[in-house]
C-alpha positions as a printed Julia matrix, in Angstrom:
486×3 Matrix{Float64}:
  23.41  33.33  -35.19
  21.12  31.57  -32.65
  22.95  29.12  -30.49
  22.26  25.54  -31.84
  21.1   24.36  -28.31
  18.03  27.0   -28.61
  16.66  25.55  -31.88
  13.37  23.83  -31.91
  13.33  19.92  -31.74
  12.36  19.76  -35.54
  15.32  21.79  -36.37
  17.58  19.78  -34.37
  16.5   16.35  -35.61
  16.85  17.77  -39.17
  20.37  18.82  -38.23
  21.35  15.4   -37.02
  19.83  13.74  -39.79
  21.64  15.92  -42.47
  24.8   15.66  -40.62
  25.17  19.14  -39.66
  25.95  18.06  -36.0
  26.25  14.54  -34.5
  24.32  13.24  -31.69
  27.37  13.26  -29.41
  28.48  16.8   -30.33
  24.87  18.0   -29.51
  24.98  16.31  -26.33
  28.26  17.75  -25.32
  27.06  21.0   -26.23
  24.01  20.97  -23.88
  26.35  19.31  -21.38
  28.6   22.26  -21.71
  25.75  24.9   -21.24
  24.43  22.79  -18.07
  28.08  23.24  -16.54
  28.33  27.03  -17.39
  24.47  27.94  -16.44
  23.13  25.37  -14.02
  24.94  26.65  -10.89
  22.87  29.55  -10.97
  19.5   28.02  -11.82
  19.95  24.56  -10.23
  17.39  23.3   -12.91
  19.13  19.95  -13.91
  19.82  18.02  -10.61
  21.1   14.6   -11.89
  23.31  13.86  -14.86
  23.57  10.36  -16.66
  26.54  11.32  -18.91
  28.37   7.93  -19.53
  25.29   5.99  -20.72
  24.01   9.18  -22.55
  27.36   9.24  -24.46
  27.28   5.48  -25.46
  23.93   6.17  -26.6
  24.46   9.16  -28.65
  27.64   7.32  -30.13
  25.14   4.53  -31.13
  22.75   7.04  -32.79
  25.42   8.33  -34.82
  26.61   4.85  -35.82
  22.98   3.87  -36.81
  22.81   6.94  -38.89
  25.93   6.1   -40.64
  24.3    2.75  -41.5
  21.26   4.75  -42.76
  18.97   3.79  -39.86
  16.67   6.49  -38.23
  15.12   5.16  -35.05
  12.33   7.7   -34.82
  11.4   11.29  -34.97
  13.56  12.11  -32.1
  16.73  10.06  -33.39
  19.75  11.52  -31.45
  18.11  14.46  -29.84
  19.29  15.07  -26.04
  16.83  15.79  -23.62
  16.13  15.73  -19.65
  13.09  14.67  -17.68
  11.29  15.87  -14.49
  12.66  14.05  -11.56
   9.43  12.34  -10.64
   9.11  10.39  -13.69
  10.82   7.09  -13.31
  13.93   6.17  -15.45
  15.54   2.97  -15.38
  19.05   2.87  -13.89
  18.88   6.75  -13.05
  18.13   8.37   -9.75
  14.51   9.55   -9.76
  13.86  11.19   -6.33
  10.6   13.47   -6.73
  12.54  15.83   -4.56
  11.76  13.77   -1.46
  14.2   12.58    1.28
  12.48   9.19    1.37
  13.26   8.6    -2.29
  16.71  10.38   -2.37
  18.48   7.26   -3.37
  15.6    5.68   -5.28
  17.08   4.18   -8.68
  14.14   2.57  -10.87
  14.42  -0.74  -12.26
  12.38   0.07  -15.34
  11.3    3.09  -17.39
   7.95   4.78  -17.01
   5.89   4.33  -20.42
   6.5    7.97  -21.16
  10.33   7.14  -20.93
  10.12   4.1   -23.02
   8.29   5.87  -25.81
  10.85   8.86  -25.87
  13.83   6.16  -26.1
  11.94   4.44  -28.76
  11.63   7.3   -30.83
  15.35   7.96  -30.53
  15.83  10.31  -27.66
  18.96  10.34  -25.48
  17.98  11.06  -21.96
  21.08  12.59  -20.02
  19.76  14.05  -16.8
  16.69  14.72  -14.53
  15.26  18.34  -13.6
  14.04  19.43  -10.13
  10.72  19.31   -8.74
   9.28  20.37   -5.35
   9.08  17.66   -2.71
   6.68  15.12   -4.14
   5.82  17.33   -7.06
   3.36  19.4    -4.71
   3.84  23.11   -4.96
   3.74  26.11   -7.09
   7.66  26.76   -6.55
  10.58  24.2    -7.08
  12.54  23.5    -3.9
  13.14  20.38   -1.81
  15.4   18.88    0.99
  17.27  16.64   -1.66
  18.43  19.3    -4.28
  17.51  22.89   -2.81
  15.91  25.78   -4.81
  15.73  26.21   -8.57
  15.67  29.84   -9.78
  13.84  31.62  -12.7
  16.17  32.3   -15.72
  14.35  35.64  -16.16
  15.02  36.86  -12.51
  16.88  34.54   -9.97
  14.98  36.08   -7.05
  11.99  34.42   -8.47
  10.51  30.89   -8.64
  10.19  29.09  -11.82
   6.93  27.79  -11.0
   6.11  24.28  -10.04
   6.08  21.36   -9.88
   7.79  21.2   -13.53
   9.89  24.34  -12.36
  13.34  22.76  -13.18
  11.97  21.58  -16.45
  10.77  24.69  -17.61
  13.77  26.56  -16.42
  16.04  24.12  -18.04
  14.04  24.65  -21.57
  13.97  28.26  -21.07
  17.83  28.51  -20.69
  18.65  26.44  -23.27
  19.86  23.41  -21.07
  17.83  20.83  -22.96
  16.18  20.12  -26.34
  12.86  19.67  -24.56
  11.39  18.29  -21.52
   8.65  16.27  -20.27
   6.74  17.23  -17.0
   3.47  16.43  -15.24
   0.32  18.55  -14.28
  -2.5   18.0   -11.7
  -2.76  21.65  -10.84
  -1.02  23.36  -13.48
   2.46  21.58  -13.07
   3.1   22.02  -16.75
   1.4   25.09  -17.33
   2.27  27.22  -14.6
   6.11  26.81  -14.89
   5.66  27.42  -18.78
   4.02  30.9   -17.99
   6.62  31.62  -15.25
   9.62  30.93  -17.68
   8.32  32.02  -20.76
   8.25  28.7   -22.83
   5.5   26.72  -24.4
   3.77  23.81  -22.38
   0.73  21.31  -23.08
  -1.32  19.46  -20.74
  -2.77  16.75  -23.07
  -6.39  15.46  -22.5
  -6.37  13.24  -19.54
  -5.73   9.51  -20.18
  -3.98  10.04  -23.69
  -0.42   9.81  -22.22
   0.22   7.06  -19.89
   1.09   8.34  -16.42
   2.14   5.32  -14.39
   5.66   5.53  -13.29
   5.09   8.99  -11.95
   6.09   9.57   -8.09
   4.59  10.87   -5.63
   2.71   7.4    -5.93
   5.04   4.8    -4.62
   7.67   3.28   -7.3
   5.8    0.4    -8.88
   2.28   1.75   -8.38
   0.11   0.58  -11.31
  -2.91   3.04  -10.75
  -3.06   6.2   -12.95
  -4.1    8.94  -10.67
  -7.16  11.01  -11.46
  -6.8   14.35  -13.34
  -2.79  14.11  -13.45
  -1.16  13.87  -16.64
   2.2   13.89  -18.4
   3.17  16.34  -21.19
   5.83  18.21  -22.94
   7.49  21.61  -22.59
   9.15  23.06  -25.42
  10.63  26.38  -27.29
   7.72  26.16  -29.93
   4.16  24.97  -30.53
   5.56  22.85  -33.33
   7.66  21.16  -30.68
   4.86  20.31  -28.77
   2.81  18.44  -31.58
   5.96  16.43  -32.55
   6.7   15.37  -29.06
   2.92  14.67  -27.95
   2.75  12.42  -31.27
   5.53  10.56  -29.59
   3.78  10.26  -26.02
   0.07   9.91  -26.96
  -0.77   6.24  -27.24
  -2.73   3.46  -25.53
  -0.82   2.13  -22.39
   0.45  -1.29  -23.13
  -2.36  -3.33  -21.59
  -4.88  -1.28  -23.9
  -2.95  -1.14  -26.9
  -4.46  -4.98  -27.81
  -7.58  -3.26  -28.77
  -7.4    0.59  -28.54
  -6.05   3.09  -31.12
  -5.61   6.84  -30.55
  -6.05   9.2   -33.4
  -6.47  12.7   -32.37
  -8.33  14.89  -34.67
  -6.81  17.56  -36.77
  -6.89  21.22  -35.95
 -10.33  22.61  -36.39
  -9.45  25.55  -38.4
  -6.86  26.14  -41.3
  -6.11  29.73  -40.37
  -5.91  32.09  -37.41
  -8.78  34.14  -38.73
 -11.12  31.2   -39.09
 -10.9   30.34  -35.05
 -13.96  31.02  -33.12
 -12.18  32.36  -29.8
 -13.5   32.92  -26.56
 -11.66  35.06  -23.9
 -12.28  34.42  -20.11
 -10.0   37.06  -18.33
 -11.7   38.31  -15.4
 -13.45  36.71  -12.54
 -14.23  37.66   -9.04
 -13.05  34.38   -7.6
  -9.71  35.05   -9.03
  -8.72  38.66   -9.93
  -6.19  39.21  -12.64
  -2.95  41.38  -12.06
  -2.91  44.26  -14.32
   0.43  43.5   -15.68
  -0.79  40.06  -16.95
  -4.06  41.74  -18.24
  -2.16  43.97  -20.49
  -0.55  41.19  -22.28
  -3.73  39.51  -22.7
  -5.48  42.53  -24.07
  -2.45  43.18  -26.43
  -2.89  39.47  -27.61
  -6.53  39.98  -28.27
  -5.83  43.24  -30.21
  -3.27  41.4   -32.4
  -5.84  38.47  -33.2
  -8.43  41.16  -34.07
  -6.14  43.09  -36.18
  -5.75  40.0   -38.38
  -9.39  39.46  -38.52
 -10.11  36.82  -35.64
 -13.35  37.0   -33.84
 -12.89  37.06  -30.25
 -15.92  36.81  -27.86
 -14.86  38.47  -24.21
 -18.23  37.98  -22.96
 -18.28  33.99  -23.64
 -18.45  31.61  -20.43
 -19.33  28.14  -20.07
 -22.05  28.7   -17.89
 -20.85  27.76  -14.27
 -19.45  29.51  -11.19
 -15.48  29.52  -11.13
 -15.23  29.46   -7.39
 -17.86  26.8    -6.93
 -15.96  24.78   -9.71
 -12.64  25.29   -7.85
 -13.95  23.97   -4.7
 -15.17  20.74   -6.66
 -11.65  20.43   -8.07
 -10.24  20.46   -4.69
 -12.62  18.19   -3.55
 -11.5   15.74   -6.31
  -7.87  16.67   -6.03
  -7.04  16.48   -2.19
  -7.87  12.6    -1.69
  -5.22  12.14   -4.49
  -2.53  14.16   -2.68
  -3.19  13.01    0.88
  -2.91   9.37   -0.49
   0.68   9.77   -0.66
   1.2   11.13    3.09
   2.79   9.05    5.68
   0.17   7.1     7.85
   0.85   9.22   11.09
   0.31  12.53    9.34
  -3.0   11.4     7.58
  -4.32  10.19   11.0
  -3.35  13.5    12.3
  -5.72  15.06    9.63
  -8.34  12.93   10.3
  -8.49  14.0    13.98
  -8.35  17.7    12.7
 -11.21  17.04   10.4
 -13.5   15.52   12.88
 -12.88  18.48   15.22
 -13.54  21.13   12.63
 -16.84  23.31   12.56
 -19.26  22.14    9.96
 -19.31  25.67    8.34
 -15.53  25.84    8.18
 -14.62  26.5     4.47
 -11.18  28.31    4.43
  -8.23  26.75    2.35
  -7.12  24.64    5.33
 -10.43  23.36    6.13
 -11.14  22.13    2.59
  -7.66  20.32    2.62
  -8.59  18.65    5.89
 -12.19  17.89    4.94
 -11.77  16.6     1.49
  -8.61  14.72    2.2
 -10.62  12.59    4.69
 -13.97  12.7     2.88
 -16.27   9.67    2.52
 -16.26   8.15   -0.87
 -20.03   8.7    -1.23
 -19.02  12.58   -0.92
 -16.06  12.02   -3.48
 -18.97  10.54   -5.85
 -21.05  13.54   -5.53
 -18.25  15.6    -6.7
 -17.51  13.28   -9.41
 -21.22  13.83  -10.61
 -20.62  17.48  -10.61
 -17.51  17.11  -12.67
 -19.73  15.28  -15.23
 -22.1   18.25  -15.47
 -18.9   20.69  -15.86
 -17.84  18.61  -18.67
 -21.16  18.48  -20.32
 -21.21  22.43  -20.05
 -17.71  22.47  -21.48
 -18.84  20.18  -24.52
 -21.87  22.77  -25.02
 -19.59  25.64  -24.85
 -17.01  24.08  -27.36
 -19.9   23.67  -30.19
 -19.95  27.53  -30.25
 -16.36  28.24  -29.91
 -13.18  26.31  -30.68
 -10.71  27.33  -28.27
 -11.01  29.37  -24.85
  -8.26  31.86  -23.77
  -7.77  32.17  -20.23
  -5.14  33.03  -17.44
  -2.91  30.18  -16.09
  -2.23  32.03  -12.85
  -3.12  35.76  -11.81
   0.48  36.84  -11.63
   3.76  36.62  -13.06
   6.66  34.49  -11.74
   6.42  35.1    -7.84
   9.48  35.97   -5.56
  10.75  32.89   -3.62
   8.67  32.25   -0.54
   9.75  29.13    1.62
   8.97  30.75    4.91
   5.48  29.33    5.68
   3.11  26.48    5.06
   1.64  26.1     1.58
  -1.83  27.1     2.4
  -0.88  30.09    4.54
   1.13  31.79    2.11
   0.01  34.77    0.15
   0.64  36.39   -3.53
   0.2   39.93   -4.45
  -2.49  40.71   -7.09
  -2.64  44.49   -7.93
  -1.07  45.46   -4.55
  -3.46  43.21   -2.47
  -2.75  39.76   -0.79
  -4.63  36.96   -2.3
  -4.61  33.19   -1.28
  -1.51  31.23   -2.42
  -3.95  28.85   -4.08
  -4.99  31.36   -6.45
  -2.24  30.17   -8.62
  -4.26  26.89   -9.16
  -7.73  27.94   -9.72
  -7.53  28.16  -13.5
  -5.53  25.16  -14.03
  -7.48  23.26  -11.78
 -10.98  23.91  -12.92
  -9.57  22.93  -16.71
  -7.66  19.83  -15.41
 -10.57  18.12  -13.52
 -12.71  18.3   -16.82
  -9.83  16.53  -18.7
  -9.69  19.33  -21.06
  -6.4   19.82  -23.25
  -4.56  23.04  -22.59
  -1.69  24.65  -24.31
   0.47  27.63  -22.84
   1.88  30.08  -25.2
   4.11  33.28  -24.5
   2.36  36.36  -25.24
   5.23  38.99  -24.22
   6.84  40.42  -21.48
   5.41  42.87  -19.01
   7.07  46.24  -18.44
   9.38  44.63  -15.67
  10.52  42.23  -18.13
   8.92  39.1   -16.99
   7.25  36.88  -19.27
   3.5   36.07  -19.53
   1.81  33.02  -20.81
  -1.75  32.46  -21.88
  -3.77  29.29  -21.41
  -5.48  28.07  -24.56
  -8.08  25.45  -23.64
  -9.06  23.1   -26.53
 -12.13  20.77  -26.56
 -11.89  17.27  -25.05
  -9.45  15.18  -27.25
  -8.67  18.3   -29.65
  -5.34  18.75  -28.39
  -4.27  19.43  -31.9
  -6.47  22.59  -31.97
  -5.12  24.18  -28.91
  -1.54  23.55  -30.08
  -2.34  24.77  -33.38
  -3.83  27.78  -32.32
  -0.58  28.36  -30.21
   1.52  27.95  -33.24
  -0.47  30.56  -35.01
  -0.5   33.03  -32.3
   3.08  33.15  -32.38
   2.82  34.68  -35.7
   0.9   37.99  -34.43
   2.38  37.96  -30.9
   5.75  36.62  -31.07
   6.74  33.41  -29.07
   9.59  32.31  -27.24
  12.4   34.7   -26.31
  15.55  33.51  -24.83
  16.45  34.89  -21.42
  18.98  37.49  -21.9
  21.7   35.94  -19.89
  21.28  32.65  -21.76
  21.37  33.67  -25.38
């Protein structure tokens, strides 16, 4: 029998409502799993058990009175340690915030609590949520539950590892360059990057606590063990921010199709700008074969009409002003000096970071205009297709690599060294266009590592990509529990 901790959120909500288990008992069950499994994973880094127990008991008492507070009534969960939670230490893995205790909840946390959820802890993130691995000077390294020698991805690595190992009912992460999608793929769980702007992203560090501006590209979204749970939790999270709710409403359209075979599917797996490892490609090809076996039409030649490498460069031009905005003044001044001294033709990864971090606003506006062009091309593309299948990263979970600076690291693709930043090419190009994207597990490699596929949907049609992920599980399987945590 499946451990109740590994059930879907929908099943857990029904179990609580039907009194199969109390919220307090379910909370204690997750806490016991954290005590048992977390020492080797280091996914959950802060616990808030006294308040969580009080809230779970209050949820049980409310249920006795016939009161159900929302679709997440009594469900225990953790949230990423860069999403501000009132009264609970929120560090973003950064030394300067090591003792930061927010006075107020981020809007996402407020919505979770209003829907009945019980937050009992925080999960690890790289320092200031800026890496494709998860380690920091405050809490150390998080390991992948499929192979402790490997990274769980980043920056929502602790979140994905906790979901995969059954240490939480579900999670909420953030994503500006694949930070939900990359860990979902590396850990074998589902993740959803919402359309930009439909989930409030204030209250998210690395922007300073109390910042009111929602950074460009960045989104907050769920990680879970089923596509149905992504939709359930997105329904809780997606809404106009408080100051816009006076006039705005959000009604996401239903899925475009009613069955898997009706979907018009495009697949973009190979590109010279970002070669795909054969182990990942094998699982993608198997997924396409499974789709075709049930009558789904898949076009592997379809492309949105732009160059992936050029689009990635434009993404970096839009991204680096955001990431550099959180740097200390002295460090930023040194980047300005380096950028001013660079040769005009320099265009390696380090040069791009220096140049784009310190660009003039008129240069950013030019990139912003090019983004509008990409968005128009995507809109035309999605008139012909309902979803696009593509990679999240070109490889499976990487071995821990903390010995060098981010931009000088390398990953191995088919035995050849490739830039570390290849891990964010696909995610970034999708993200800068504000499109929704769902990650769905599509099996494991011969080495036993999970592979997730990125399902990109049309702008504001989040339910389409999530529904396709749900239906895909019927032909390729879905979430699998790592053997050590079953």
